[in-house]
Each structure stands twice: as structure tokens, then as C-alpha cells.
A tleap script that builds the chain and sets N, CA, C and O, in Angstrom:
source leaprc.protein.ff14SB
mol = sequence {
  NMET SER ALA SER ALA ASP GLU GLY HIE ASP
  PRO ARG ILE SER GLN LEU PHE GLN HIE LEU
  ARG GLU LEU ILE ASP ILE LEU GLU GLN ILE
  THR LEU HIE PRO TYR SER ALA PRO VAL GLN
  SER LYS ALA ALA LYS GLY ALA PRO PRO PRO
  PRO PRO THR LEU ASP THR THR LYS LEU ALA
  TYR THR VAL LYS GLU LEU ARG LYS LEU ILE
  GLY ILE SER HIE SER LYS VAL TYR GLN ALA
  MET LYS ASN LYS GLU LEU ARG ALA VAL ASN
  CYS GLY ASP ARG THR LEU VAL MET ALA LYS
  ASP LEU ARG ALA TRP ILE ASN ALA TRP PRO
  GLU ARG CARG
}
set mol.1.N position { 65.500 -248.390 -127.769 }
set mol.1.CA position { 66.892 -248.700 -127.465 }
set mol.1.C position { 66.980 -250.070 -126.820 }
set mol.1.O position { 66.048 -250.517 -126.152 }
set mol.2.N position { 68.065 -250.705 -127.017 }
set mol.2.CA position { 68.259 -252.007 -126.401 }
set mol.2.C position { 68.771 -251.842 -124.984 }
set mol.2.O position { 69.211 -250.758 -124.601 }
set mol.3.N position { 68.716 -252.894 -124.215 }
set mol.3.CA position { 69.166 -252.863 -122.821 }
set mol.3.C position { 70.651 -252.558 -122.739 }
set mol.3.O position { 71.098 -251.903 -121.798 }
set mol.4.N position { 71.425 -253.028 -123.720 }
set mol.4.CA position { 72.869 -252.790 -123.677 }
set mol.4.C position { 73.190 -251.314 -123.919 }
set mol.4.O position { 74.169 -250.806 -123.372 }
set mol.5.N position { 72.378 -250.610 -124.733 }
set mol.5.CA position { 72.600 -249.191 -124.975 }
set mol.5.C position { 72.305 -248.380 -123.721 }
set mol.5.O position { 72.993 -247.395 -123.453 }
set mol.6.N position { 71.294 -248.775 -122.946 }
set mol.6.CA position { 70.951 -248.067 -121.713 }
set mol.6.C position { 72.039 -248.224 -120.664 }
set mol.6.O position { 72.248 -247.326 -119.848 }
set mol.7.N position { 72.736 -249.357 -120.676 }
set mol.7.CA position { 73.788 -249.593 -119.690 }
set mol.7.C position { 74.965 -248.633 -119.897 }
set mol.7.O position { 75.670 -248.310 -118.941 }
set mol.8.N position { 75.182 -248.179 -121.129 }
set mol.8.CA position { 76.278 -247.271 -121.419 }
set mol.8.C position { 75.914 -245.813 -121.208 }
set mol.8.O position { 76.759 -244.940 -121.404 }
set mol.9.N position { 74.695 -245.526 -120.818 }
set mol.9.CA position { 74.204 -244.155 -120.625 }
set mol.9.C position { 74.710 -243.597 -119.286 }
set mol.9.O position { 74.514 -244.202 -118.232 }
set mol.10.N position { 75.346 -242.460 -119.354 }
set mol.10.CA position { 75.850 -241.816 -118.146 }
set mol.10.C position { 74.707 -241.067 -117.467 }
set mol.10.O position { 74.136 -240.168 -118.085 }
set mol.11.N position { 74.345 -241.394 -116.226 }
set mol.11.CA position { 73.219 -240.741 -115.553 }
set mol.11.C position { 73.470 -239.260 -115.270 }
set mol.11.O position { 72.529 -238.516 -114.989 }
set mol.12.N position { 74.707 -238.835 -115.340 }
set mol.12.CA position { 75.012 -237.421 -115.073 }
set mol.12.C position { 74.575 -236.511 -116.209 }
set mol.12.O position { 74.440 -235.302 -116.021 }
set mol.13.N position { 74.352 -237.087 -117.394 }
set mol.13.CA position { 73.920 -236.283 -118.536 }
set mol.13.C position { 72.573 -235.632 -118.237 }
set mol.13.O position { 72.389 -234.443 -118.495 }
set mol.14.N position { 71.634 -236.401 -117.697 }
set mol.14.CA position { 70.324 -235.813 -117.381 }
set mol.14.C position { 70.454 -234.745 -116.297 }
set mol.14.O position { 69.745 -233.740 -116.340 }
set mol.15.N position { 71.349 -234.945 -115.326 }
set mol.15.CA position { 71.598 -233.922 -114.304 }
set mol.15.C position { 72.157 -232.662 -114.940 }
set mol.15.O position { 71.770 -231.550 -114.581 }
set mol.16.N position { 73.070 -232.841 -115.890 }
set mol.16.CA position { 73.667 -231.695 -116.580 }
set mol.16.C position { 72.587 -230.877 -117.274 }
set mol.16.O position { 72.567 -229.651 -117.157 }
set mol.17.N position { 71.687 -231.542 -117.998 }
set mol.17.CA position { 70.627 -230.825 -118.696 }
set mol.17.C position { 69.668 -230.149 -117.712 }
set mol.17.O position { 69.159 -229.064 -117.994 }
set mol.18.N position { 69.424 -230.767 -116.586 }
set mol.18.CA position { 68.566 -230.155 -115.575 }
set mol.18.C position { 69.214 -228.873 -115.043 }
set mol.18.O position { 68.538 -227.858 -114.877 }
set mol.19.N position { 70.511 -228.920 -114.780 }
set mol.19.CA position { 71.219 -227.726 -114.295 }
set mol.19.C position { 71.263 -226.633 -115.365 }
set mol.19.O position { 71.126 -225.448 -115.058 }
set mol.20.N position { 71.455 -227.039 -116.619 }
set mol.20.CA position { 71.450 -226.050 -117.703 }
set mol.20.C position { 70.093 -225.370 -117.810 }
set mol.20.O position { 70.030 -224.159 -118.018 }
set mol.21.N position { 69.004 -226.126 -117.673 }
set mol.21.CA position { 67.660 -225.547 -117.737 }
set mol.21.C position { 67.463 -224.548 -116.589 }
set mol.21.O position { 66.887 -223.479 -116.788 }
set mol.22.N position { 67.942 -224.897 -115.391 }
set mol.22.CA position { 67.854 -223.986 -114.249 }
set mol.22.C position { 68.664 -222.717 -114.512 }
set mol.22.O position { 68.225 -221.619 -114.171 }
set mol.23.N position { 69.836 -222.863 -115.113 }
set mol.23.CA position { 70.675 -221.713 -115.441 }
set mol.23.C position { 69.963 -220.793 -116.428 }
set mol.23.O position { 69.962 -219.574 -116.258 }
set mol.24.N position { 69.364 -221.374 -117.450 }
set mol.24.CA position { 68.640 -220.575 -118.445 }
set mol.24.C position { 67.464 -219.859 -117.797 }
set mol.24.O position { 67.202 -218.697 -118.110 }
set mol.25.N position { 66.752 -220.534 -116.900 }
set mol.25.CA position { 65.640 -219.897 -116.187 }
set mol.25.C position { 66.110 -218.706 -115.367 }
set mol.25.O position { 65.451 -217.666 -115.344 }
set mol.26.N position { 67.242 -218.852 -114.695 }
set mol.26.CA position { 67.786 -217.752 -113.888 }
set mol.26.C position { 68.207 -216.598 -114.783 }
set mol.26.O position { 67.946 -215.440 -114.456 }
set mol.27.N position { 68.857 -216.893 -115.913 }
set mol.27.CA position { 69.258 -215.837 -116.845 }
set mol.27.C position { 68.048 -215.082 -117.383 }
set mol.27.O position { 68.094 -213.861 -117.532 }
set mol.28.N position { 66.971 -215.797 -117.674 }
set mol.28.CA position { 65.747 -215.139 -118.133 }
set mol.28.C position { 65.172 -214.236 -117.048 }
set mol.28.O position { 64.708 -213.134 -117.343 }
set mol.29.N position { 65.197 -214.687 -115.803 }
set mol.29.CA position { 64.703 -213.861 -114.698 }
set mol.29.C position { 65.550 -212.607 -114.548 }
set mol.29.O position { 65.020 -211.517 -114.328 }
set mol.30.N position { 66.859 -212.757 -114.667 }
set mol.30.CA position { 67.752 -211.600 -114.546 }
set mol.30.C position { 67.468 -210.600 -115.655 }
set mol.30.O position { 67.446 -209.393 -115.417 }
set mol.31.N position { 67.252 -211.097 -116.859 }
set mol.31.CA position { 66.985 -210.222 -118.000 }
set mol.31.C position { 65.655 -209.501 -117.855 }
set mol.31.O position { 65.558 -208.302 -118.117 }
set mol.32.N position { 64.634 -210.234 -117.438 }
set mol.32.CA position { 63.300 -209.638 -117.334 }
set mol.32.C position { 63.128 -208.761 -116.099 }
set mol.32.O position { 62.370 -207.791 -116.124 }
set mol.33.N position { 63.824 -209.095 -115.028 }
set mol.33.CA position { 63.687 -208.346 -113.779 }
set mol.33.C position { 65.065 -208.011 -113.236 }
set mol.33.O position { 65.563 -208.701 -112.346 }
set mol.34.N position { 65.697 -206.949 -113.765 }
set mol.34.CA position { 67.045 -206.592 -113.300 }
set mol.34.C position { 67.071 -206.323 -111.796 }
set mol.34.O position { 66.083 -205.880 -111.211 }
set mol.35.N position { 68.207 -206.597 -111.194 }
set mol.35.CA position { 68.380 -206.386 -109.758 }
set mol.35.C position { 68.289 -204.912 -109.441 }
set mol.35.O position { 68.868 -204.075 -110.133 }
set mol.36.N position { 67.569 -204.608 -108.405 }
set mol.36.CA position { 67.549 -203.230 -107.927 }
set mol.36.C position { 68.027 -203.244 -106.485 }
set mol.36.O position { 67.759 -204.180 -105.731 }
set mol.37.N position { 68.730 -202.204 -106.123 }
set mol.37.CA position { 69.288 -202.113 -104.784 }
set mol.37.C position { 68.159 -202.073 -103.755 }
set mol.37.O position { 67.061 -201.608 -104.061 }
set mol.38.N position { 68.416 -202.553 -102.547 }
set mol.38.CA position { 67.391 -202.488 -101.508 }
set mol.38.C position { 66.940 -201.049 -101.281 }
set mol.38.O position { 67.733 -200.111 -101.367 }
set mol.39.N position { 65.677 -200.899 -100.995 }
set mol.39.CA position { 65.104 -199.576 -100.777 }
set mol.39.C position { 65.592 -199.033 -99.445 }
set mol.39.O position { 65.547 -199.718 -98.423 }
set mol.40.N position { 66.063 -197.780 -99.474 }
set mol.40.CA position { 66.529 -197.130 -98.265 }
set mol.40.C position { 65.373 -196.394 -97.604 }
set mol.40.O position { 64.361 -196.102 -98.242 }
set mol.41.N position { 65.533 -196.100 -96.328 }
set mol.41.CA position { 64.505 -195.327 -95.648 }
set mol.41.C position { 64.502 -193.900 -96.193 }
set mol.41.O position { 65.488 -193.454 -96.779 }
set mol.42.N position { 63.401 -193.190 -95.999 }
set mol.42.CA position { 63.297 -191.834 -96.532 }
set mol.42.C position { 64.378 -190.919 -95.966 }
set mol.42.O position { 64.874 -190.037 -96.667 }
set mol.43.N position { 64.741 -191.120 -94.714 }
set mol.43.CA position { 65.762 -190.278 -94.104 }
set mol.43.C position { 67.114 -190.486 -94.779 }
set mol.43.O position { 67.885 -189.537 -94.922 }
set mol.44.N position { 67.411 -191.717 -95.194 }
set mol.44.CA position { 68.707 -192.016 -95.785 }
set mol.44.C position { 68.741 -191.728 -97.282 }
set mol.44.O position { 69.816 -191.626 -97.872 }
set mol.45.N position { 67.580 -191.599 -97.889 }
set mol.45.CA position { 67.528 -191.413 -99.335 }
set mol.45.C position { 68.114 -190.095 -99.789 }
set mol.45.O position { 68.942 -190.072 -100.700 }
set mol.46.N position { 67.715 -189.018 -99.188 }
set mol.46.CA position { 68.144 -187.711 -99.660 }
set mol.46.C position { 67.396 -187.352 -100.923 }
set mol.46.O position { 66.293 -187.842 -101.164 }
set mol.47.N position { 67.988 -186.511 -101.715 }
set mol.47.CA position { 67.341 -186.077 -102.957 }
set mol.47.C position { 67.448 -187.189 -104.001 }
set mol.47.O position { 68.442 -187.914 -104.030 }
set mol.48.N position { 66.437 -187.329 -104.854 }
set mol.48.CA position { 66.527 -188.345 -105.902 }
set mol.48.C position { 67.624 -187.985 -106.896 }
set mol.48.O position { 67.916 -186.806 -107.097 }
set mol.49.N position { 68.232 -188.986 -107.517 }
set mol.49.CA position { 69.302 -188.680 -108.466 }
set mol.49.C position { 68.747 -187.913 -109.657 }
set mol.49.O position { 67.607 -188.131 -110.069 }
set mol.50.N position { 69.548 -187.023 -110.202 }
set mol.50.CA position { 69.064 -186.254 -111.349 }
set mol.50.C position { 68.901 -187.166 -112.564 }
set mol.50.O position { 69.578 -188.190 -112.662 }
set mol.51.N position { 68.017 -186.808 -113.480 }
set mol.51.CA position { 67.888 -187.619 -114.684 }
set mol.51.C position { 69.176 -187.557 -115.491 }
set mol.51.O position { 69.946 -186.608 -115.345 }
set mol.52.N position { 69.424 -188.542 -116.334 }
set mol.52.CA position { 70.670 -188.519 -117.112 }
set mol.52.C position { 70.730 -187.274 -117.985 }
set mol.52.O position { 69.732 -186.846 -118.564 }
set mol.53.N position { 71.914 -186.712 -118.062 }
set mol.53.CA position { 72.086 -185.526 -118.896 }
set mol.53.C position { 72.503 -185.969 -120.287 }
set mol.53.O position { 73.499 -186.670 -120.463 }
set mol.54.N position { 71.733 -185.553 -121.257 }
set mol.54.CA position { 72.014 -185.917 -122.631 }
set mol.54.C position { 72.854 -184.840 -123.288 }
set mol.54.O position { 72.666 -183.649 -123.040 }
set mol.55.N position { 73.768 -185.263 -124.114 }
set mol.55.CA position { 74.606 -184.345 -124.868 }
set mol.55.C position { 73.735 -183.670 -125.919 }
set mol.55.O position { 73.238 -184.332 -126.829 }
set mol.56.N position { 73.547 -182.366 -125.803 }
set mol.56.CA position { 72.640 -181.659 -126.706 }
set mol.56.C position { 73.185 -181.557 -128.128 }
set mol.56.O position { 72.435 -181.234 -129.049 }
set mol.57.N position { 74.476 -181.826 -128.325 }
set mol.57.CA position { 75.034 -181.768 -129.672 }
set mol.57.C position { 74.892 -183.101 -130.410 }
set mol.57.O position { 75.056 -183.157 -131.629 }
set mol.58.N position { 74.591 -184.165 -129.679 }
set mol.58.CA position { 74.458 -185.481 -130.285 }
set mol.58.C position { 73.076 -185.651 -130.885 }
set mol.58.O position { 72.079 -185.284 -130.263 }
set mol.59.N position { 73.005 -186.196 -132.077 }
set mol.59.CA position { 71.720 -186.429 -132.746 }
set mol.59.C position { 71.196 -187.836 -132.508 }
set mol.59.O position { 69.986 -188.065 -132.527 }
set mol.60.N position { 72.122 -188.797 -132.280 }
set mol.60.CA position { 71.703 -190.184 -132.092 }
set mol.60.C position { 72.685 -190.898 -131.165 }
set mol.60.O position { 73.838 -190.491 -131.021 }
set mol.61.N position { 72.198 -191.976 -130.538 }
set mol.61.CA position { 72.998 -192.768 -129.609 }
set mol.61.C position { 72.966 -194.228 -130.032 }
set mol.61.O position { 71.945 -194.717 -130.516 }
set mol.62.N position { 74.088 -194.926 -129.849 }
set mol.62.CA position { 74.113 -196.370 -130.064 }
set mol.62.C position { 73.563 -197.043 -128.806 }
set mol.62.O position { 73.430 -196.408 -127.760 }
set mol.63.N position { 73.250 -198.321 -128.918 }
set mol.63.CA position { 72.754 -199.064 -127.753 }
set mol.63.C position { 73.826 -199.085 -126.667 }
set mol.63.O position { 73.509 -198.985 -125.482 }
set mol.64.N position { 75.072 -199.211 -127.056 }
set mol.64.CA position { 76.177 -199.226 -126.081 }
set mol.64.C position { 76.236 -197.894 -125.319 }
set mol.64.O position { 76.432 -197.876 -124.104 }
set mol.65.N position { 76.066 -196.789 -126.041 }
set mol.65.CA position { 76.073 -195.477 -125.387 }
set mol.65.C position { 74.886 -195.335 -124.439 }
set mol.65.O position { 75.020 -194.767 -123.355 }
set mol.66.N position { 73.717 -195.852 -124.846 }
set mol.66.CA position { 72.541 -195.794 -123.968 }
set mol.66.C position { 72.784 -196.561 -122.686 }
set mol.66.O position { 72.421 -196.102 -121.603 }
set mol.67.N position { 73.399 -197.732 -122.805 }
set mol.67.CA position { 73.675 -198.549 -121.625 }
set mol.67.C position { 74.543 -197.782 -120.629 }
set mol.67.O position { 74.278 -197.791 -119.427 }
set mol.68.N position { 75.583 -197.115 -121.142 }
set mol.68.CA position { 76.472 -196.356 -120.258 }
set mol.68.C position { 75.776 -195.119 -119.695 }
set mol.68.O position { 75.925 -194.794 -118.517 }
set mol.69.N position { 75.026 -194.445 -120.537 }
set mol.69.CA position { 74.382 -193.194 -120.151 }
set mol.69.C position { 73.286 -193.405 -119.113 }
set mol.69.O position { 73.212 -192.681 -118.120 }
set mol.70.N position { 72.445 -194.392 -119.346 }
set mol.70.CA position { 71.278 -194.601 -118.487 }
set mol.70.C position { 71.541 -195.657 -117.421 }
set mol.70.O position { 70.913 -195.633 -116.362 }
set mol.71.N position { 72.453 -196.577 -117.684 }
set mol.71.CA position { 72.757 -197.606 -116.700 }
set mol.71.C position { 71.783 -198.770 -116.737 }
set mol.71.O position { 71.490 -199.360 -115.697 }
set mol.72.N position { 71.270 -199.115 -117.929 }
set mol.72.CA position { 70.388 -200.264 -118.047 }
set mol.72.C position { 71.002 -201.256 -119.029 }
set mol.72.O position { 71.907 -200.918 -119.793 }
set mol.73.N position { 70.501 -202.472 -118.996 }
set mol.73.CA position { 71.064 -203.520 -119.840 }
set mol.73.C position { 70.638 -203.355 -121.289 }
set mol.73.O position { 69.637 -202.706 -121.592 }
set mol.74.N position { 71.423 -203.961 -122.180 }
set mol.74.CA position { 71.051 -203.907 -123.594 }
set mol.74.C position { 69.745 -204.652 -123.825 }
set mol.74.O position { 68.987 -204.314 -124.734 }
set mol.75.N position { 69.477 -205.666 -123.006 }
set mol.75.CA position { 68.215 -206.408 -123.130 }
set mol.75.C position { 67.023 -205.496 -122.883 }
set mol.75.O position { 66.014 -205.568 -123.585 }
set mol.76.N position { 67.150 -204.642 -121.881 }
set mol.76.CA position { 66.070 -203.712 -121.553 }
set mol.76.C position { 65.857 -202.718 -122.698 }
set mol.76.O position { 64.719 -202.382 -123.026 }
set mol.77.N position { 66.935 -202.258 -123.294 }
set mol.77.CA position { 66.834 -201.318 -124.423 }
set mol.77.C position { 66.130 -201.994 -125.593 }
set mol.77.O position { 65.199 -201.438 -126.174 }
set mol.78.N position { 66.586 -203.205 -125.935 }
set mol.78.CA position { 65.977 -203.911 -127.059 }
set mol.78.C position { 64.526 -204.294 -126.763 }
set mol.78.O position { 63.696 -204.313 -127.672 }
set mol.79.N position { 64.213 -204.598 -125.506 }
set mol.79.CA position { 62.829 -204.909 -125.140 }
set mol.79.C position { 61.945 -203.680 -125.344 }
set mol.79.O position { 60.823 -203.798 -125.837 }
set mol.80.N position { 62.445 -202.499 -124.965 }
set mol.80.CA position { 61.687 -201.259 -125.177 }
set mol.80.C position { 61.481 -201.006 -126.669 }
set mol.80.O position { 60.428 -200.517 -127.079 }
set mol.81.N position { 62.480 -201.336 -127.476 }
set mol.81.CA position { 62.341 -201.183 -128.926 }
set mol.81.C position { 61.290 -202.153 -129.463 }
set mol.81.O position { 60.451 -201.786 -130.286 }
set mol.82.N position { 61.350 -203.393 -128.984 }
set mol.82.CA position { 60.410 -204.410 -129.431 }
set mol.82.C position { 58.977 -204.034 -129.066 }
set mol.82.O position { 58.051 -204.248 -129.848 }
set mol.83.N position { 58.804 -203.469 -127.860 }
set mol.83.CA position { 57.471 -203.068 -127.379 }
set mol.83.C position { 57.028 -201.730 -127.961 }
set mol.83.O position { 55.961 -201.219 -127.619 }
set mol.84.N position { 57.847 -201.170 -128.838 }
set mol.84.CA position { 57.563 -199.884 -129.494 }
set mol.84.C position { 57.455 -198.734 -128.481 }
set mol.84.O position { 56.747 -197.755 -128.715 }
set mol.85.N position { 58.163 -198.865 -127.361 }
set mol.85.CA position { 58.255 -197.783 -126.379 }
set mol.85.C position { 59.386 -196.832 -126.761 }
set mol.85.O position { 59.336 -195.638 -126.465 }
set mol.86.N position { 60.403 -197.379 -127.420 }
set mol.86.CA position { 61.577 -196.619 -127.817 }
set mol.86.C position { 61.799 -196.840 -129.310 }
set mol.86.O position { 61.975 -197.971 -129.761 }
set mol.87.N position { 61.787 -195.760 -130.060 }
set mol.87.CA position { 61.968 -195.834 -131.510 }
set mol.87.C position { 63.460 -195.903 -131.834 }
set mol.87.O position { 64.267 -195.163 -131.272 }
set mol.88.N position { 63.806 -196.802 -132.745 }
set mol.88.CA position { 65.200 -196.956 -133.159 }
set mol.88.C position { 65.258 -197.027 -134.674 }
set mol.88.O position { 64.284 -197.383 -135.337 }
set mol.89.N position { 66.413 -196.681 -135.203 }
set mol.89.CA position { 66.646 -196.767 -136.648 }
set mol.89.C position { 67.915 -197.572 -136.880 }
set mol.89.O position { 68.807 -197.614 -136.032 }
set mol.90.N position { 67.978 -198.206 -138.038 }
set mol.90.CA position { 69.181 -198.936 -138.416 }
set mol.90.C position { 69.958 -198.101 -139.413 }
set mol.90.O position { 69.402 -197.546 -140.361 }
set mol.91.N position { 71.252 -198.027 -139.176 }
set mol.91.CA position { 72.150 -197.327 -140.081 }
set mol.91.C position { 73.300 -198.291 -140.353 }
set mol.91.O position { 74.223 -198.424 -139.549 }
set mol.92.N position { 73.226 -198.952 -141.489 }
set mol.92.CA position { 74.214 -199.988 -141.766 }
set mol.92.C position { 74.005 -201.135 -140.800 }
set mol.92.O position { 72.904 -201.680 -140.709 }
set mol.93.N position { 75.051 -201.508 -140.079 }
set mol.93.CA position { 74.931 -202.596 -139.114 }
set mol.93.C position { 74.751 -202.092 -137.682 }
set mol.93.O position { 74.876 -202.862 -136.730 }
set mol.94.N position { 74.460 -200.807 -137.531 }
set mol.94.CA position { 74.300 -200.224 -136.190 }
set mol.94.C position { 72.839 -199.885 -135.936 }
set mol.94.O position { 72.108 -199.480 -136.840 }
set mol.95.N position { 72.436 -200.059 -134.692 }
set mol.95.CA position { 71.112 -199.639 -134.251 }
set mol.95.C position { 71.286 -198.326 -133.516 }
set mol.95.O position { 72.041 -198.245 -132.547 }
set mol.96.N position { 70.592 -197.303 -133.971 }
set mol.96.CA position { 70.701 -195.973 -133.375 }
set mol.96.C position { 69.358 -195.519 -132.838 }
set mol.96.O position { 68.304 -195.838 -133.388 }
set mol.97.N position { 69.422 -194.768 -131.752 }
set mol.97.CA position { 68.236 -194.139 -131.179 }
set mol.97.C position { 68.443 -192.637 -131.298 }
set mol.97.O position { 69.425 -192.090 -130.797 }
set mol.98.N position { 67.520 -191.991 -131.957 }
set mol.98.CA position { 67.611 -190.538 -132.110 }
set mol.98.C position { 67.471 -189.882 -130.734 }
set mol.98.O position { 66.720 -190.362 -129.885 }
set mol.99.N position { 68.193 -188.790 -130.525 }
set mol.99.CA position { 68.194 -188.108 -129.228 }
set mol.99.C position { 66.784 -187.678 -128.830 }
set mol.99.O position { 66.413 -187.793 -127.662 }
set mol.100.N position { 66.000 -187.189 -129.779 }
set mol.100.CA position { 64.639 -186.741 -129.446 }
set mol.100.C position { 63.771 -187.918 -129.006 }
set mol.100.O position { 62.925 -187.756 -128.127 }
set mol.101.N position { 63.964 -189.101 -129.600 }
set mol.101.CA position { 63.206 -190.284 -129.208 }
set mol.101.C position { 63.643 -190.778 -127.829 }
set mol.101.O position { 62.823 -191.252 -127.043 }
set mol.102.N position { 64.944 -190.663 -127.541 }
set mol.102.CA position { 65.452 -191.048 -126.230 }
set mol.102.C position { 64.860 -190.146 -125.148 }
set mol.102.O position { 64.435 -190.623 -124.095 }
set mol.103.N position { 64.836 -188.838 -125.417 }
set mol.103.CA position { 64.250 -187.902 -124.437 }
set mol.103.C position { 62.772 -188.213 -124.189 }
set mol.103.O position { 62.314 -188.200 -123.047 }
set mol.104.N position { 62.037 -188.489 -125.256 }
set mol.104.CA position { 60.615 -188.802 -125.123 }
set mol.104.C position { 60.419 -190.082 -124.308 }
set mol.104.O position { 59.506 -190.163 -123.487 }
set mol.105.N position { 61.273 -191.075 -124.535 }
set mol.105.CA position { 61.173 -192.343 -123.805 }
set mol.105.C position { 61.452 -192.127 -122.318 }
set mol.105.O position { 60.725 -192.638 -121.466 }
set mol.106.N position { 62.501 -191.372 -122.010 }
set mol.106.CA position { 62.848 -191.107 -120.615 }
set mol.106.C position { 61.744 -190.297 -119.936 }
set mol.106.O position { 61.394 -190.567 -118.787 }
set mol.107.N position { 61.199 -189.311 -120.638 }
set mol.107.CA position { 60.131 -188.491 -120.057 }
set mol.107.C position { 58.857 -189.286 -119.802 }
set mol.107.O position { 58.038 -188.890 -118.972 }
set mol.108.N position { 58.680 -190.399 -120.501 }
set mol.108.CA position { 57.489 -191.227 -120.317 }
set mol.108.C position { 57.625 -192.183 -119.123 }
set mol.108.O position { 56.646 -192.819 -118.732 }
set mol.109.N position { 58.816 -192.289 -118.544 }
set mol.109.CA position { 59.004 -193.172 -117.397 }
set mol.109.C position { 58.177 -192.656 -116.237 }
set mol.109.O position { 58.095 -191.444 -116.038 }
set mol.110.N position { 57.560 -193.539 -115.467 }
set mol.110.CA position { 56.803 -193.080 -114.292 }
set mol.110.C position { 57.753 -192.590 -113.215 }
set mol.110.O position { 58.868 -193.091 -113.071 }
set mol.111.N position { 57.297 -191.613 -112.472 }
set mol.111.CA position { 58.111 -191.108 -111.359 }
set mol.111.C position { 58.100 -192.109 -110.242 }
set mol.111.O position { 57.077 -192.737 -109.968 }
set mol.112.N position { 59.223 -192.263 -109.599 }
set mol.112.CA position { 59.326 -193.186 -108.460 }
set mol.112.C position { 59.027 -192.424 -107.178 }
set mol.112.O position { 59.579 -191.351 -106.935 }
set mol.113.N position { 58.187 -192.967 -106.398 }
set mol.113.CA position { 57.809 -192.296 -105.145 }
set mol.113.C position { 58.406 -192.962 -103.966 }
set mol.113.O position { 58.190 -192.526 -102.836 }
savepdb mol mol.pdb
quit
């Protein structure tokens, strides 16, 4: 580039890209490590929450239904599918998880102590 082209360069552009890179890094951290509430003392904990109750009449769940039912992000669901921890099937343009596969995936979760 010539010296005259450098004079017209706005120095804020590089700052903008630096901030965008930081934003992307934070989004990746959020996706990979979802926020969990601070751990309470044993006295304040009480009984652990019951596992999600699955509708026994349903044969399959969409990713959106899983998110509502289990309370996890769609990224976490798709990551489990990618890692072959959770089996999914495609039906047209929808991704479905069979109820039996969902139960097996939930049962494989480690117990929290």
C-alpha cells in the first residue's frame, strides 16, 4: 500500500476487529461451559431435583422440546449428538431424538454429589 492509502485508514477498525474476536471467544466459552448456579451448602440444598419426567406417550422429541424439558442449550444437545452420546434421526427438515435414546442418554449422566 502507498503512504497515502495508510493515511485514510481508520485506526478504530483494528479495535473493532479485536473486540469482535473477544466477543466470539466469550460466546465460545459460554457454549462450551454453560453457567451453573453457585453451589449451595449441604444444609441449604435439600433434596436433589427429580430427573425430568418424560411423556410416556411420546415416541420422539425435537431439539426445541429437549431444551425446554431438560433445560440445556441447543448447542449442548447438538454437541452430544456429534459426540455420539445422544442418537438422533432426521425426519424431513427436523432433527428428532427417540424417547428411548433420550432416556438412555439421561441415565448415562453421572450423579452429582
